[in-house]
TIRO-2110 file (N, C-alpha, C; in Angstrom, 1 decimal):
// TIRO-2110
133.5, 119.9, 127.3, N, 1, A
133.8, 119.8, 125.9, CA, 1, A
132.6, 120.0, 125.0, C, 1, A
132.9, 120.1, 123.7, N, 2, A
131.8, 120.4, 122.7, CA, 2, A
131.0, 119.1, 122.5, C, 2, A
129.7, 119.3, 122.5, N, 3, A
128.8, 118.1, 122.2, CA, 3, A
129.0, 117.7, 120.8, C, 3, A
129.0, 116.4, 120.5, N, 4, A
129.1, 115.9, 119.1, CA, 4, A
127.9, 116.4, 118.3, C, 4, A
128.2, 116.7, 117.0, N, 5, A
127.1, 117.1, 116.1, CA, 5, A
126.1, 116.0, 115.9, C, 5, A
124.8, 116.4, 115.9, N, 6, A
123.7, 115.4, 115.7, CA, 6, A
123.5, 115.3, 114.2, C, 6, A
123.9, 114.2, 113.6, N, 7, A
123.8, 114.0, 112.2, CA, 7, A
122.7, 113.0, 111.8, C, 7, A
121.9, 112.6, 112.8, N, 8, A
120.9, 111.5, 112.4, CA, 8, A
119.8, 112.1, 111.5, C, 8, A
119.6, 113.4, 111.5, N, 9, A
118.5, 114.0, 110.7, CA, 9, A
119.1, 114.5, 109.3, C, 9, A
120.4, 114.3, 109.1, N, 10, A
121.0, 114.9, 107.9, CA, 10, A
120.4, 114.3, 106.6, C, 10, A
120.2, 113.0, 106.5, N, 11, A
119.7, 112.5, 105.2, CA, 11, A
118.3, 113.1, 104.9, C, 11, A
117.5, 113.3, 105.9, N, 12, A
116.2, 113.9, 105.6, CA, 12, A
116.3, 115.3, 105.1, C, 12, A
117.2, 116.1, 105.8, N, 13, A
117.4, 117.5, 105.4, CA, 13, A
118.0, 117.6, 104.0, C, 13, A
118.9, 116.6, 103.6, N, 14, A
119.4, 116.6, 102.3, CA, 14, A
118.4, 116.3, 101.2, C, 14, A
117.5, 115.4, 101.5, N, 15, A
116.4, 115.0, 100.6, CA, 15, A
115.5, 116.2, 100.4, C, 15, A
115.2, 116.9, 101.5, N, 16, A
114.3, 118.1, 101.4, CA, 16, A
115.0, 119.2, 100.6, C, 16, A
116.3, 119.4, 100.8, N, 17, A
117.0, 120.4, 100.0, CA, 17, A
117.1, 120.1, 98.5, C, 17, A
117.4, 118.8, 98.2, N, 18, A
117.4, 118.4, 96.8, CA, 18, A
116.1, 118.6, 96.1, C, 18, A
115.0, 118.3, 96.8, N, 19, A
113.7, 118.5, 96.3, CA, 19, A
113.4, 119.9, 96.0, C, 19, A
113.8, 120.8, 96.9, N, 20, A
113.7, 122.2, 96.6, CA, 20, A
114.5, 122.7, 95.4, C, 20, A
115.7, 122.2, 95.3, N, 21, A
116.6, 122.6, 94.2, CA, 21, A
115.9, 122.2, 92.9, C, 21, A
115.4, 120.9, 92.8, N, 22, A
114.8, 120.4, 91.6, CA, 22, A
113.6, 121.3, 91.2, C, 22, A
112.8, 121.7, 92.2, N, 23, A
111.6, 122.5, 91.9, CA, 23, A
112.0, 123.9, 91.4, C, 23, A
113.1, 124.5, 92.0, N, 24, A
113.5, 125.8, 91.5, CA, 24, A
114.1, 125.7, 90.1, C, 24, A
114.9, 124.7, 89.8, N, 25, A
115.5, 124.5, 88.5, CA, 25, A
114.4, 124.3, 87.5, C, 25, A
113.4, 123.5, 87.8, N, 26, A
112.3, 123.3, 86.9, CA, 26, A
111.6, 124.6, 86.6, C, 26, A
111.4, 125.5, 87.6, N, 27, A
110.7, 126.7, 87.4, CA, 27, A
111.5, 127.7, 86.5, C, 27, A
112.8, 127.5, 86.4, N, 28, A
113.7, 128.3, 85.6, CA, 28, A
113.9, 127.7, 84.2, C, 28, A
113.9, 126.4, 84.1, N, 29, A
114.1, 125.8, 82.8, CA, 29, A
112.9, 125.8, 81.9, C, 29, A
111.7, 125.5, 82.5, N, 30, A
110.5, 125.4, 81.7, CA, 30, A
110.2, 126.7, 81.0, C, 30, A
110.3, 127.9, 81.6, N, 31, A
110.1, 129.1, 80.8, CA, 31, A
111.0, 129.2, 79.6, C, 31, A
112.2, 128.8, 79.7, N, 32, A
113.2, 128.8, 78.6, CA, 32, A
112.7, 127.9, 77.4, C, 32, A
112.3, 126.7, 77.8, N, 33, A
111.8, 125.8, 76.8, CA, 33, A
110.5, 126.4, 76.1, C, 33, A
109.7, 127.0, 76.9, N, 34, A
108.5, 127.6, 76.4, CA, 34, A
108.8, 128.7, 75.4, C, 34, A
109.8, 129.5, 75.8, N, 35, A
110.3, 130.7, 75.0, CA, 35, A
110.8, 130.2, 73.7, C, 35, A
111.6, 129.1, 73.7, N, 36, A
112.2, 128.5, 72.5, CA, 36, A
111.1, 128.1, 71.5, C, 36, A
109.9, 127.8, 72.0, N, 37, A
108.8, 127.4, 71.1, CA, 37, A
107.9, 128.5, 70.8, C, 37, A
108.4, 129.7, 71.1, N, 38, A
107.6, 130.9, 70.8, CA, 38, A
106.3, 131.0, 71.5, C, 38, A
106.2, 130.6, 72.7, N, 39, A
105.0, 130.7, 73.5, CA, 39, A
104.7, 132.1, 73.9, C, 39, A
103.5, 132.4, 74.2, N, 40, A
103.1, 133.7, 74.7, CA, 40, A
103.8, 134.0, 76.0, C, 40, A
104.3, 135.2, 76.2, N, 41, A
105.0, 135.5, 77.5, CA, 41, A
104.2, 135.3, 78.7, C, 41, A
102.8, 135.4, 78.6, N, 42, A
102.0, 135.1, 79.7, CA, 42, A
102.1, 133.6, 80.1, C, 42, A
102.3, 132.7, 79.1, N, 43, A
102.4, 131.3, 79.4, CA, 43, A
103.7, 131.1, 80.2, C, 43, A
104.8, 131.8, 79.8, N, 44, A
106.0, 131.7, 80.5, CA, 44, A
105.9, 132.1, 82.0, C, 44, A
105.2, 133.2, 82.2, N, 45, A
105.0, 133.7, 83.5, CA, 45, A
104.1, 132.7, 84.3, C, 45, A
103.1, 132.1, 83.7, N, 46, A
102.3, 131.2, 84.4, CA, 46, A
103.1, 130.0, 84.8, C, 46, A
103.9, 129.4, 83.9, N, 47, A
104.7, 128.3, 84.3, CA, 47, A
105.7, 128.6, 85.4, C, 47, A
106.3, 129.7, 85.4, N, 48, A
107.2, 130.2, 86.4, CA, 48, A
106.5, 130.3, 87.8, C, 48, A
105.3, 130.9, 87.7, N, 49, A
104.5, 131.0, 89.0, CA, 49, A
104.1, 129.7, 89.6, C, 49, A
103.7, 128.8, 88.7, N, 50, A
103.3, 127.4, 89.1, CA, 50, A
104.5, 126.7, 89.7, C, 50, A
105.6, 126.8, 89.1, N, 51, A
106.8, 126.1, 89.5, CA, 51, A
107.2, 126.5, 90.9, C, 51, A
107.2, 127.9, 91.1, N, 52, A
107.6, 128.4, 92.4, CA, 52, A
106.4, 128.2, 93.4, C, 52, A
105.2, 128.5, 93.0, N, 53, A
104.1, 128.4, 93.9, CA, 53, A
103.8, 127.0, 94.4, C, 53, A
104.0, 126.0, 93.6, N, 54, A
103.8, 124.6, 94.0, CA, 54, A
105.0, 124.0, 94.6, C, 54, A
106.2, 124.2, 94.0, N, 55, A
107.4, 123.5, 94.4, CA, 55, A
107.9, 124.0, 95.7, C, 55, A
107.9, 125.3, 96.0, N, 56, A
108.4, 125.8, 97.2, CA, 56, A
107.6, 125.4, 98.4, C, 56, A
106.3, 125.6, 98.5, N, 57, A
105.5, 125.1, 99.6, CA, 57, A
105.6, 123.6, 99.8, C, 57, A
105.6, 122.9, 98.7, N, 58, A
105.7, 121.4, 98.8, CA, 58, A
107.0, 121.0, 99.4, C, 58, A
108.1, 121.6, 99.1, N, 59, A
109.4, 121.3, 99.6, CA, 59, A
109.5, 121.6, 101.1, C, 59, A
108.8, 122.7, 101.5, N, 60, A
108.8, 123.2, 102.9, CA, 60, A
108.1, 122.1, 103.7, C, 60, A
106.9, 121.7, 103.2, N, 61, A
106.1, 120.8, 104.0, CA, 61, A
106.8, 119.4, 104.1, C, 61, A
107.4, 119.0, 103.0, N, 62, A
108.2, 117.7, 103.0, CA, 62, A
109.3, 117.8, 104.0, C, 62, A
110.0, 118.9, 104.0, N, 63, A
111.2, 119.1, 104.9, CA, 63, A
110.8, 119.0, 106.3, C, 63, A
109.6, 119.7, 106.7, N, 64, A
109.1, 119.7, 108.0, CA, 64, A
108.7, 118.3, 108.5, C, 64, A
108.1, 117.6, 107.6, N, 65, A
107.6, 116.2, 107.9, CA, 65, A
108.8, 115.3, 108.1, C, 65, A
109.8, 115.4, 107.3, N, 66, A
111.0, 114.6, 107.4, CA, 66, A
111.8, 114.9, 108.7, C, 66, A
111.8, 116.2, 109.1, N, 67, A
112.5, 116.6, 110.3, CA, 67, A
111.8, 116.1, 111.5, C, 67, A
110.4, 116.0, 111.5, N, 68, A
109.7, 115.5, 112.6, CA, 68, A
110.0, 114.0, 112.7, C, 68, A
110.1, 113.3, 111.6, N, 69, A
110.4, 111.9, 111.7, CA, 69, A
111.8, 111.7, 112.3, C, 69, A
112.7, 112.5, 111.9, N, 70, A
114.1, 112.4, 112.5, CA, 70, A
114.0, 112.7, 114.0, C, 70, A
113.2, 113.7, 114.4, N, 71, A
113.1, 114.0, 115.8, CA, 71, A
112.6, 112.9, 116.6, C, 71, A
111.5, 112.2, 116.1, N, 72, A
110.9, 111.1, 116.7, CA, 72, A
111.9, 110.0, 116.9, C, 72, A
112.7, 109.7, 115.9, N, 73, A
113.7, 108.7, 116.0, CA, 73, A
114.7, 109.0, 117.0, C, 73, A
115.2, 110.3, 117.1, N, 74, A
116.1, 110.7, 118.1, CA, 74, A
115.6, 110.5, 119.5, C, 74, A
114.3, 110.8, 119.7, N, 75, A
113.7, 110.7, 121.0, CA, 75, A
113.5, 109.2, 121.4, C, 75, A
113.5, 108.3, 120.5, N, 76, A
113.3, 106.9, 120.8, CA, 76, A
111.8, 106.6, 121.0, C, 76, A
111.0, 107.2, 120.1, N, 77, A
109.5, 107.0, 120.2, CA, 77, A
109.2, 105.5, 119.9, C, 77, A
108.4, 104.9, 120.7, N, 78, A
107.9, 103.5, 120.5, CA, 78, A
106.4, 103.5, 120.4, C, 78, A
105.9, 102.9, 119.4, N, 79, A
104.4, 102.9, 119.2, CA, 79, A
103.9, 101.4, 119.5, C, 79, A
102.9, 101.3, 120.3, N, 80, A
102.3, 100.0, 120.6, CA, 80, A
100.8, 100.1, 120.8, C, 80, A
100.2, 98.9, 120.8, N, 81, A
98.7, 98.9, 121.1, CA, 81, A
98.5, 99.3, 122.5, C, 81, A
97.4, 100.1, 122.7, N, 82, A
97.1, 100.6, 124.0, CA, 82, A
96.4, 99.4, 124.9, C, 82, A
96.7, 99.5, 126.1, N, 83, A
96.0, 98.6, 127.1, CA, 83, A
95.0, 99.4, 127.8, C, 83, A
93.7, 99.2, 127.5, N, 84, A
92.6, 100.1, 128.1, CA, 84, A
92.7, 100.2, 129.6, C, 84, A
93.1, 99.2, 130.3, N, 85, A
93.1, 99.2, 131.8, CA, 85, A
94.3, 99.9, 132.3, C, 85, A
95.5, 99.7, 131.7, N, 86, A
96.7, 100.3, 132.3, CA, 86, A
97.0, 101.7, 131.7, C, 86, A
96.5, 102.0, 130.5, N, 87, A
96.9, 103.2, 129.8, CA, 87, A
95.8, 104.3, 130.0, C, 87, A
94.7, 104.0, 130.6, N, 88, A
93.6, 105.0, 130.6, CA, 88, A
94.0, 106.3, 131.3, C, 88, A
94.7, 106.2, 132.4, N, 89, A
95.1, 107.4, 133.2, CA, 89, A
95.9, 108.3, 132.4, C, 89, A
96.9, 107.7, 131.7, N, 90, A
97.8, 108.6, 130.9, CA, 90, A
97.1, 109.2, 129.7, C, 90, A
96.2, 108.4, 129.0, N, 91, A
95.5, 108.9, 127.9, CA, 91, A
94.5, 110.0, 128.3, C, 91, A
93.9, 109.8, 129.4, N, 92, A
92.9, 110.9, 129.9, CA, 92, A
93.7, 112.1, 130.3, C, 92, A
94.9, 112.0, 130.9, N, 93, A
95.7, 113.2, 131.2, CA, 93, A
96.0, 114.0, 130.0, C, 93, A
96.4, 113.3, 128.9, N, 94, A
96.8, 113.9, 127.6, CA, 94, A
95.5, 114.6, 127.1, C, 94, A
94.4, 113.9, 127.1, N, 95, A
93.1, 114.4, 126.6, CA, 95, A
92.8, 115.7, 127.3, C, 95, A
92.9, 115.8, 128.6, N, 96, A
92.6, 117.0, 129.4, CA, 96, A
93.5, 118.1, 129.1, C, 96, A
94.7, 117.8, 128.8, N, 97, A
95.7, 118.9, 128.6, CA, 97, A
95.8, 119.4, 127.1, C, 97, A
95.1, 118.7, 126.2, N, 98, A
95.2, 119.1, 124.8, CA, 98, A
93.8, 119.5, 124.2, C, 98, A
92.7, 119.3, 124.9, N, 99, A
91.4, 119.4, 124.3, CA, 99, A
90.6, 120.5, 125.1, C, 99, A
89.9, 121.4, 124.4, N, 100, A
89.1, 122.4, 125.0, CA, 100, A
87.9, 121.7, 125.7, C, 100, A
87.3, 120.7, 125.1, N, 101, A
86.2, 120.0, 125.7, CA, 101, A
86.6, 118.5, 125.7, C, 101, A
87.3, 118.1, 126.8, N, 102, A
87.8, 116.7, 126.9, CA, 102, A
86.6, 115.7, 127.2, C, 102, A
87.0, 114.5, 127.0, N, 103, A
86.0, 113.4, 127.2, CA, 103, A
85.4, 113.5, 128.6, C, 103, A
84.2, 113.1, 128.7, N, 104, A
83.5, 112.9, 130.1, CA, 104, A
83.5, 111.5, 130.4, C, 104, A
84.2, 110.7, 129.7, N, 105, A
84.2, 109.2, 129.9, CA, 105, A
84.9, 108.9, 131.2, C, 105, A
84.5, 107.8, 131.8, N, 106, A
85.2, 107.2, 132.9, CA, 106, A
85.9, 106.0, 132.4, C, 106, A
86.6, 105.3, 133.3, N, 107, A
87.5, 104.2, 132.9, CA, 107, A
86.6, 103.1, 132.3, C, 107, A
85.4, 102.9, 132.8, N, 108, A
84.5, 101.8, 132.3, CA, 108, A
84.1, 102.1, 130.9, C, 108, A
83.8, 103.4, 130.6, N, 109, A
83.4, 103.9, 129.2, CA, 109, A
84.5, 103.6, 128.3, C, 109, A
85.7, 104.0, 128.7, N, 110, A
86.9, 103.9, 127.8, CA, 110, A
87.2, 102.4, 127.5, C, 110, A
87.1, 101.6, 128.5, N, 111, A
87.3, 100.1, 128.3, CA, 111, A
86.3, 99.6, 127.3, C, 111, A
85.0, 100.0, 127.5, N, 112, A
83.9, 99.5, 126.6, CA, 112, A
84.2, 99.9, 125.2, C, 112, A
84.6, 101.1, 124.9, N, 113, A
85.0, 101.6, 123.6, CA, 113, A
86.1, 100.8, 123.0, C, 113, A
87.1, 100.6, 123.9, N, 114, A
88.3, 99.8, 123.5, CA, 114, A
88.0, 98.4, 123.2, C, 114, A
86.9, 97.8, 123.7, N, 115, A
86.6, 96.4, 123.5, CA, 115, A
85.8, 96.2, 122.2, C, 115, A
85.4, 97.3, 121.5, N, 116, A
84.7, 97.2, 120.3, CA, 116, A
85.7, 96.6, 119.2, C, 116, A
85.2, 95.7, 118.4, N, 117, A
86.1, 95.0, 117.5, CA, 117, A
86.7, 95.9, 116.5, C, 117, A
86.0, 97.0, 116.1, N, 118, A
86.5, 97.9, 115.0, CA, 118, A
87.2, 99.1, 115.5, C, 118, A
87.3, 99.3, 116.8, N, 119, A
88.0, 100.5, 117.4, CA, 119, A
89.3, 100.1, 118.0, C, 119, A
90.4, 100.8, 117.6, N, 120, A
91.7, 100.4, 118.1, CA, 120, A
92.4, 101.7, 118.5, C, 120, A
93.2, 101.6, 119.6, N, 121, A
94.0, 102.7, 120.1, CA, 121, A
95.4, 102.3, 120.2, C, 121, A
96.3, 103.2, 119.7, N, 122, A
97.7, 103.1, 119.8, CA, 122, A
98.3, 104.1, 120.7, C, 122, A
99.3, 103.9, 121.4, N, 123, A
100.0, 104.9, 122.2, CA, 123, A
101.4, 105.0, 121.8, C, 123, A
102.0, 106.2, 122.0, N, 124, A
103.4, 106.4, 121.7, CA, 124, A
104.1, 106.6, 123.1, C, 124, A
105.2, 105.9, 123.2, N, 125, A
105.9, 106.0, 124.5, CA, 125, A
107.3, 106.5, 124.3, C, 125, A
107.8, 107.2, 125.3, N, 126, A
109.2, 107.6, 125.3, CA, 126, A
109.8, 107.3, 126.7, C, 126, A
110.7, 106.4, 126.8, N, 127, A
111.3, 105.9, 128.1, CA, 127, A
110.2, 105.4, 129.0, C, 127, A
109.2, 104.6, 128.4, N, 128, A
108.2, 104.0, 129.2, CA, 128, A
107.0, 104.9, 129.5, C, 128, A
107.1, 106.2, 129.2, N, 129, A
106.0, 107.2, 129.5, CA, 129, A
105.1, 107.4, 128.3, C, 129, A
103.8, 107.2, 128.4, N, 130, A
102.9, 107.5, 127.3, CA, 130, A
102.8, 109.0, 127.1, C, 130, A
103.2, 109.4, 125.8, N, 131, A
103.2, 110.8, 125.5, CA, 131, A
102.2, 111.2, 124.4, C, 131, A
101.6, 110.2, 123.8, N, 132, A
100.6, 110.5, 122.8, CA, 132, A
99.8, 109.3, 122.5, C, 132, A
98.6, 109.5, 121.8, N, 133, A
97.8, 108.4, 121.5, CA, 133, A
97.0, 108.6, 120.2, C, 133, A
96.6, 107.6, 119.5, N, 134, A
95.8, 107.7, 118.3, CA, 134, A
94.7, 106.6, 118.4, C, 134, A
93.5, 107.1, 118.3, N, 135, A
92.3, 106.1, 118.2, CA, 135, A
91.7, 106.1, 116.8, C, 135, A
91.5, 105.0, 116.3, N, 136, A
90.9, 104.9, 114.9, CA, 136, A
89.9, 103.8, 114.9, C, 136, A
89.0, 103.8, 113.9, N, 137, A
88.0, 102.8, 113.7, CA, 137, A
88.2, 102.2, 112.3, C, 137, A
87.9, 100.9, 112.2, N, 138, A
88.1, 100.2, 110.9, CA, 138, A
86.7, 100.0, 110.3, C, 138, A
86.6, 100.3, 109.0, N, 139, A
85.3, 100.2, 108.2, CA, 139, A
85.6, 99.4, 107.0, C, 139, A
84.6, 99.3, 106.1, N, 140, A
84.7, 98.3, 105.0, CA, 140, A
85.9, 98.5, 104.2, C, 140, A
86.2, 99.7, 103.7, N, 141, A
87.4, 99.9, 102.9, CA, 141, A
88.2, 101.1, 103.3, C, 141, A
88.0, 101.6, 104.5, N, 142, A
88.7, 102.8, 105.0, CA, 142, A
89.0, 102.8, 106.5, C, 142, A
89.9, 103.5, 106.9, N, 143, A
90.2, 103.7, 108.3, CA, 143, A
89.9, 105.1, 108.7, C, 143, A
89.2, 105.3, 109.8, N, 144, A
88.8, 106.7, 110.3, CA, 144, A
89.5, 107.0, 111.5, C, 144, A
90.3, 108.1, 111.5, N, 145, A
91.0, 108.6, 112.7, CA, 145, A
89.9, 109.3, 113.6, C, 145, A
89.8, 108.8, 114.8, N, 146, A
88.8, 109.4, 115.7, CA, 146, A
89.5, 110.4, 116.6, C, 146, A
90.7, 110.2, 117.0, N, 147, A
91.4, 111.1, 117.9, CA, 147, A
92.9, 110.9, 117.8, C, 147, A
93.6, 112.0, 117.8, N, 148, A
95.0, 112.1, 117.8, CA, 148, A
95.5, 113.2, 118.8, C, 148, A
96.2, 112.9, 119.8, N, 149, A
96.7, 113.9, 120.7, CA, 149, A
98.1, 113.6, 121.2, C, 149, A
98.9, 114.6, 121.5, N, 150, A
100.2, 114.5, 122.0, CA, 150, A
100.4, 115.4, 123.2, C, 150, A
101.0, 114.9, 124.3, N, 151, A
101.2, 115.7, 125.5, CA, 151, A
101.9, 117.0, 125.1, C, 151, A
101.5, 118.1, 125.7, N, 152, A
102.1, 119.4, 125.3, CA, 152, A
103.6, 119.5, 125.5, C, 152, A
104.1, 118.7, 126.4, N, 153, A
105.6, 118.7, 126.6, CA, 153, A
106.4, 118.0, 125.5, C, 153, A
105.6, 117.3, 124.6, N, 154, A
106.3, 116.5, 123.6, CA, 154, A
105.8, 116.9, 122.2, C, 154, A
105.0, 117.9, 122.1, N, 155, A
104.5, 118.4, 120.8, CA, 155, A
105.6, 119.0, 119.9, C, 155, A
105.5, 118.8, 118.6, N, 156, A
106.5, 119.4, 117.7, CA, 156, A
107.8, 118.5, 117.6, C, 156, A
107.8, 117.3, 118.2, N, 157, A
109.0, 116.5, 118.2, CA, 157, A
108.8, 115.2, 117.4, C, 157, A
107.8, 115.1, 116.6, N, 158, A
107.6, 114.0, 115.8, CA, 158, A
106.8, 112.8, 116.3, C, 158, A
106.2, 113.0, 117.5, N, 159, A
105.4, 111.9, 118.1, CA, 159, A
104.1, 111.7, 117.3, C, 159, A
103.4, 112.7, 117.0, N, 160, A
102.2, 112.6, 116.2, CA, 160, A
102.5, 112.0, 114.8, C, 160, A
103.6, 112.5, 114.2, N, 161, A
104.0, 112.0, 112.9, CA, 161, A
104.3, 110.5, 113.0, C, 161, A
104.9, 110.0, 114.0, N, 162, A
105.2, 108.6, 114.1, CA, 162, A
103.9, 107.8, 114.3, C, 162, A
102.9, 108.3, 115.0, N, 163, A
101.7, 107.6, 115.2, CA, 163, A
101.0, 107.4, 113.8, C, 163, A
100.9, 108.5, 113.1, N, 164, A
100.3, 108.5, 111.7, CA, 164, A
101.0, 107.6, 110.8, C, 164, A
102.4, 107.7, 110.9, N, 165, A
103.2, 106.8, 110.0, CA, 165, A
102.9, 105.3, 110.2, C, 165, A
102.7, 105.0, 111.5, N, 166, A
102.4, 103.6, 111.8, CA, 166, A
101.1, 103.2, 111.3, C, 166, A
100.1, 104.1, 111.3, N, 167, A
98.8, 103.9, 110.8, CA, 167, A
98.8, 103.7, 109.2, C, 167, A
99.7, 104.4, 108.6, N, 168, A
99.9, 104.2, 107.1, CA, 168, A
100.1, 102.7, 106.7, C, 168, A
100.8, 102.0, 107.6, N, 169, A
101.2, 100.6, 107.3, CA, 169, A
100.0, 99.7, 107.3, C, 169, A
98.8, 100.2, 107.8, N, 170, A
97.6, 99.3, 107.9, CA, 170, A
96.9, 99.2, 106.5, C, 170, A
97.3, 100.2, 105.6, N, 171, A
96.6, 100.2, 104.3, CA, 171, A
97.0, 99.1, 103.4, C, 171, A
96.1, 98.6, 102.6, N, 172, A
96.4, 97.5, 101.7, CA, 172, A
95.4, 97.6, 100.5, C, 172, A
95.8, 97.2, 99.3, N, 173, A
94.9, 97.2, 98.2, CA, 173, A
93.8, 96.2, 98.3, C, 173, A
94.0, 95.2, 99.2, N, 174, A
93.0, 94.1, 99.4, CA, 174, A
91.9, 94.5, 100.4, C, 174, A
92.2, 95.4, 101.3, N, 175, A
91.2, 95.7, 102.3, CA, 175, A
91.1, 97.2, 102.5, C, 175, A
91.8, 97.8, 103.5, N, 176, A
91.6, 99.3, 103.7, CA, 176, A
92.4, 100.1, 102.8, C, 176, A
91.8, 100.9, 102.0, N, 177, A
92.5, 101.6, 100.9, CA, 177, A
92.7, 103.1, 101.2, C, 177, A
92.2, 103.7, 102.2, N, 178, A
92.4, 105.1, 102.6, CA, 178, A
92.2, 105.3, 104.0, C, 178, A
92.8, 106.4, 104.5, N, 179, A
92.6, 106.9, 105.9, CA, 179, A
91.9, 108.2, 105.8, C, 179, A
90.9, 108.3, 106.6, N, 180, A
90.0, 109.5, 106.6, CA, 180, A
90.1, 110.2, 108.0, C, 180, A
90.1, 111.5, 108.0, N, 181, A
90.0, 112.3, 109.3, CA, 181, A
89.2, 113.5, 109.0, C, 181, A
88.3, 113.9, 110.0, N, 182, A
87.5, 115.1, 110.0, CA, 182, A
88.2, 116.1, 110.9, C, 182, A
88.5, 117.3, 110.3, N, 183, A
89.2, 118.4, 111.1, CA, 183, A
88.3, 119.6, 111.0, C, 183, A
88.0, 120.2, 112.2, N, 184, A
87.1, 121.4, 112.2, CA, 184, A
87.7, 122.5, 111.4, C, 184, A
86.9, 123.2, 110.7, N, 185, A
87.4, 124.2, 109.7, CA, 185, A
88.1, 125.3, 110.5, C, 185, A
87.8, 125.5, 111.8, N, 186, A
88.5, 126.5, 112.6, CA, 186, A
89.8, 126.0, 113.2, C, 186, A
90.0, 124.7, 113.1, N, 187, A
91.3, 124.1, 113.7, CA, 187, A
92.4, 124.1, 112.6, C, 187, A
92.9, 125.2, 112.4, N, 188, A
93.9, 125.4, 111.3, CA, 188, A
95.2, 124.6, 111.6, C, 188, A
95.6, 124.6, 112.9, N, 189, A
96.8, 123.9, 113.3, CA, 189, A
96.7, 122.4, 113.0, C, 189, A
95.6, 121.8, 113.3, N, 190, A
95.5, 120.3, 113.0, CA, 190, A
95.4, 120.1, 111.5, C, 190, A
94.7, 121.0, 110.8, N, 191, A
94.6, 120.8, 109.3, CA, 191, A
96.0, 120.9, 108.7, C, 191, A
96.8, 121.8, 109.2, N, 192, A
98.2, 121.9, 108.6, CA, 192, A
99.0, 120.7, 108.9, C, 192, A
98.8, 120.1, 110.1, N, 193, A
99.5, 118.9, 110.5, CA, 193, A
99.2, 117.8, 109.6, C, 193, A
97.9, 117.5, 109.3, N, 194, A
97.6, 116.4, 108.4, CA, 194, A
98.0, 116.7, 106.9, C, 194, A
97.9, 118.0, 106.5, N, 195, A
98.3, 118.4, 105.2, CA, 195, A
99.8, 118.1, 105.0, C, 195, A
100.6, 118.3, 106.0, N, 196, A
102.0, 118.0, 106.0, CA, 196, A
102.4, 116.5, 106.0, C, 196, A
101.3, 115.7, 106.3, N, 197, A
101.5, 114.2, 106.3, CA, 197, A
100.8, 113.6, 105.1, C, 197, A
100.6, 114.3, 104.0, N, 198, A
100.1, 113.8, 102.8, CA, 198, A
98.6, 113.6, 102.8, C, 198, A
97.9, 114.2, 103.7, N, 199, A
96.4, 114.1, 103.7, CA, 199, A
95.9, 115.3, 102.8, C, 199, A
94.9, 115.0, 101.9, N, 200, A
94.3, 116.0, 101.0, CA, 200, A
92.9, 116.4, 101.5, C, 200, A
92.6, 117.6, 101.4, N, 201, A
91.2, 118.1, 101.7, CA, 201, A
90.3, 117.8, 100.5, C, 201, A
89.3, 117.0, 100.8, N, 202, A
88.4, 116.6, 99.7, CA, 202, A
87.1, 117.5, 99.7, C, 202, A
86.9, 118.2, 100.8, N, 203, A
85.7, 119.1, 100.9, CA, 203, A
85.4, 119.3, 102.3, C, 203, A
84.2, 119.8, 102.6, N, 204, A
83.7, 120.0, 104.0, CA, 204, A
82.5, 119.2, 104.2, C, 204, A
82.2, 118.9, 105.5, N, 205, A
81.0, 118.2, 105.8, CA, 205, A
80.4, 118.8, 107.1, C, 205, A
79.1, 118.5, 107.3, N, 206, A
78.5, 119.0, 108.5, CA, 206, A
78.8, 118.1, 109.7, C, 206, A
79.0, 118.6, 110.9, N, 207, A
79.2, 117.8, 112.1, CA, 207, A
78.2, 118.1, 113.2, C, 207, A
78.1, 117.2, 114.1, N, 208, A
77.1, 117.5, 115.3, CA, 208, A
77.8, 118.4, 116.3, C, 208, A
79.0, 118.8, 116.1, N, 209, A
79.7, 119.7, 117.1, CA, 209, A
79.2, 121.1, 117.0, C, 209, A
78.6, 121.6, 118.0, N, 210, A
78.0, 122.9, 118.0, CA, 210, A
79.1, 124.0, 118.0, C, 210, A
80.3, 123.7, 118.5, N, 211, A
81.4, 124.6, 118.5, CA, 211, A
82.1, 124.7, 117.2, C, 211, A
82.0, 123.7, 116.4, N, 212, A
82.7, 123.7, 115.1, CA, 212, A
81.8, 122.8, 114.1, C, 212, A
80.7, 123.4, 113.7, N, 213, A
79.7, 122.6, 112.9, CA, 213, A
80.1, 122.1, 111.5, C, 213, A
81.2, 122.6, 111.0, N, 214, A
81.7, 122.2, 109.8, CA, 214, A
83.2, 121.7, 109.9, C, 214, A
83.5, 120.7, 109.1, N, 215, A
84.8, 120.1, 109.2, CA, 215, A
85.4, 119.8, 107.8, C, 215, A
86.7, 119.8, 107.7, N, 216, A
87.4, 119.4, 106.5, CA, 216, A
87.4, 117.9, 106.4, C, 216, A
87.0, 117.4, 105.3, N, 217, A
87.1, 115.9, 105.0, CA, 217, A
88.4, 115.7, 104.4, C, 217, A
89.4, 115.1, 105.1, N, 218, A
90.7, 114.9, 104.6, CA, 218, A
91.0, 113.4, 104.5, C, 218, A
91.7, 113.0, 103.5, N, 219, A
92.1, 111.6, 103.4, CA, 219, A
93.5, 111.4, 102.9, C, 219, A
94.0, 110.2, 103.2, N, 220, A
95.3, 109.8, 102.7, CA, 220, A
95.1, 108.5, 102.0, C, 220, A
95.5, 108.4, 100.7, N, 221, A
95.3, 107.2, 99.9, CA, 221, A
96.6, 106.6, 99.6, C, 221, A
END
């Protein structure tokens, strides 16, 4: 028989579509208002370009992010605190499959890092299998993402988005007020990922990484 239609992601797609429609309508209406006030034609063209140039990409990024959240929900992604002793093997396997220069840590090193009071690791599970992890450190008024990786078999399905979304909940006006991540300027894929999750590029900084000596300084407030 025919499989039932999957409608769990419909609300997110509808929101993304409505946002796109609003942006397009604004880009059409604003020039007319400007024309009615006898503005220079170049002003009209500028408003139209801004409306389309900002609204369209923003709606696309928003739509992709919402679709990833829906996909994660459909897969039954569960996020929990990592257990350094029992999760090390799964995390190291993901690290080796997703990183050009993976850790040289052994289990003792990983447990030692995990025991630091300001370093926390979360893992994402699907049916009891660890498919992604996020390591971050807590500082005076900000949270620094140290590492985020998803198993290649589960990339593009909202696992990374779910990990970042859980981290957003740690923010508060009384304590940690922003999340910061450094992304190598040559790592365009990762930069796009964080941009699609409302992280802004604040500039570039020097890094000790000889392979990628400069990084984008990105934050979420």
